N, C-alpha and C positions, 0 to 999 in steps of 0.2 A: 504492498502500499502507501508506496513513495513515487511523488514526482523523480524522471531524470535529470540530474548534473551537470553542464555539464563545466562547470569551474568547484577548482575543489576551494569552498571557503572557509575562513573559519571557525572549526564545530561549534561555536561557543556560539558566535554568530546567524549561525544555521539555523540551533536546532531552536531558538529565539523566534526567526521570522517566520520556521516550517516547521516548526514542532514536531519532528522526528523523535522516536526516542532512539538513541545515539548510543553504539556499541566501537570499543576501540580501533575498529580496523577497518572504520573509518577513516583513519587516517593516511592509511595506509593504500584506497580504494582513489583510486586519481580519472577512472571512467565511467560508463553510464550505474546508477545503481538499477536493476532490477525490480519493475513493478511486479513484485506476485502478491495473489491472494492465496494468505497466510494461512487457509483452512476454516473461515470461518463461513456459519449460516445463519439465513435471514435472518429475524428473530421479530416476535411480536414485544412491543413494548408492551404488554402489561405483563409480559415474562420477566422484565426487569425492569419497573414502573419508576424507579432512583438512578437512571442513565437519565441524562440532559448532554444534550450539545450546546455547548460554548460559542459561539459566532462571534465576532471578531467585525465592526463596519459592517454586517450582514449578510454574512459568508460566517463554516461552517469552519471552524478553527481546531477548536480540543474538543472532549469530553468531557463531560463533569458528573456529578453524583448530588445527590436531593442528601443534607442531611439535617433538616427539618425546614419550616411550611415558607422562613426566609434565606436560609446560607446553603451555599452549595459546599462543597469540597472539588475541585482541579487541583494542578501539576505549577507549580511555583511556575514553572518555564512559559507553561501558557499563556502565562500575564506583565502587564505593562500595568505596577498601581498602582502608578501617581493616575491614571488614564482610565475605571472605570466607563466612565462613558459611551469606549466605545465598541463595547461588553455586549452583552443580548442571552439569556440561555432559553432555549428553545425547550418545553416541558412535555409530557402527554403527545408525544407521537413519535411515531415506528422512523417516518420519510425526517433527514436536518436540513430541508427544505424548503417544507410548507404544513400544517398540519399543527393541531394543536396550539401549547400559549404561549406568547414571544414574550420575558418582561427583562424589561432593562436593568445592568445592575449599580447599585450605588450605593457601595465600596468596598473594594480588597485589600487582605489583611494577609503577608507572602511570611513565610516561616521566618525569623531571626534572623538562624543560620544557612540559607539556603545560600547555597555559590557552586559554581563548577571548581572537584578538581581536577589539575594541570586542562583548563580550558575548555574539559570535554565529557565528564561525567556530574550529572547535580546531585548535589545531595541534600538531604531535610525538600526534598524536591513538592512542595504540597502549597496549597493557596487558599484561601476564607472568600468566598463574593458573596455582598449580602445585596436582596436582590430586593427590588423600588419599592414592590409592594408584594406581599404573600402569596405562597400558590395557594392553590384550591384544587384539594388537594381528590382523587379519583383509583378508582384501577390503574390508570396510566400515571398517576405520579402520585406515589407514595413515597418517606422518608426509610432509612438501611441504615438499619442498629449498627456501631460500630461491633467489632469479633473483640472476644477480650480475651481469646488467646490467637499466638501464630498457627495455621497448621499444619501438622507435622508432613514431616518430608515424604516425598511420592502422594498426596494428600490431588484429587480434584478440588480444581478449579475453574472460574469461569473467569475471561477475561472480554468485554464486549465496545462495541461503538463503530464510526459510521468512516474509518478510517479508508486511504486511497484505495481503489485495487487494477488491477490489470488495465480495466478497461474505461474507471472512470475517474479524475482528480477529488473525488468525494463517494463514498459508495450513497448509490439510492436511498437505500434499507438498512434499519440497523442488525450487524448481525454478531456474533459472541462464537466463541472458543473456546473449549475444556485444553487446560493446560495442565501439568502436577506441576507442585512446589517443589526447591529443588533445595539440595543443603548449600549450606550458607559455607562452605567451606570447599564444598563445587564448582559455589556460581563465583567465589576467592580466585580459586583456580584457574578459569575458563576467562574470567579479564584481566585478571592478573592486580585485582585489588576488589576492595566493596564496602563502598563507602556506608555510611549507618543513614541507620535510618530506613535499612531496604533490607526487602526480602526480594527473591529470583524464585519463576516461576516458567514451565516449558516444554513446549512436546514438540519433535523432530515435523518440522512444515509449518509450526504451528506458530500462533504467534500477535498478536500489539505489532499498529505498525505506523506512518503517518498518519495523524490525525485523529485516531484513537488514544492519545499522551492528554492525563487530567481523567481517562474514564476509570470506570470501579473496577474491580476484581476482588471477586467474593468468595467465599465459603459457606455449605449451609444457611442460604440467605444473612448471611452477615459480609459487611464491606471490611476488606482482611487489604489492599494494597489501594494504591491510584496507581494509575502507566505512568512511569517513568524513563527508562531510557531500555534498550535492543541496540541488537546487529539490525543491520542497515544494508546487507550485501553479503545473499537475500535478509530479508525478515522471515523470523524463523531459523534462520542458522541453528540446528541443535547442538554445534561445538556453544553458543554461547546465549542463555539463560536469557530472558528479562529481565529488566528492576524495577521495581514496582514502592510508591511509600510505603514507609511497615506502618500499618495506620497505628496496630497493638501499640510499636513505640509511642508514636506520637499524640496517641488519644488523648491526652490529659493535656493538652496543647490544642485540641483540636476542639476542644468543650471547652472552655476557659474562652479561648479568641473568639468562641460561637457566642459567649455569651454577654463575652464586650462588644458585640457587632449588634447584636439584636438588642441590645439596652440603647446604642447610639440614634 
């Protein structure tokens, strides 16, 4: 789900502009990026009612997750915190470009420790969005509870979004795919490092890609991760598990910052 790049820019700049989950081998690749559909299946929003499309200047840019009627969770690398006016969220629709409801973002909070390690891999990659008006909850619009524990190694987890496919710059319909939690030490060996507050998940030739960043990784109906980074050449490369902001590790921050935002 990645666009073709003709020029290799700095990874930090590129990831902020295109919101690509990024991986170490990107620095070594100076050719085209394979636009690969990584195993996702079309999924009704009623099955993933906490999924939202984060829209920048009216177009799908990243995913997001409904935490409460007025708070959305997404990846820090998906937003510019000083410019909430350029963002909206679409909720309650299986398509990113129509249907459901569109609500403007009023304020953005980014984790204080969010940073790119070696100008490449995001750490503490999480942000909260305050909506300008509360969501109307229903079968296709629901908040998701935060997990109290990280799933065991090998556990099945679900990732979803409208990331780019081989034929579409943005997938027309919401897609989802099951992955498996990868042991932290194994993930660290694959990437050469593992940043803090991160969990990993993978399945051969399946996973999140560009446009999926900020979306949910769930286990048994609870949020365990936020799409952050991963392999890009190609997406779903089994030798490089995807990285997700660890919601269990970041749970206290989410709860405290959401309370502050809701009171403003």
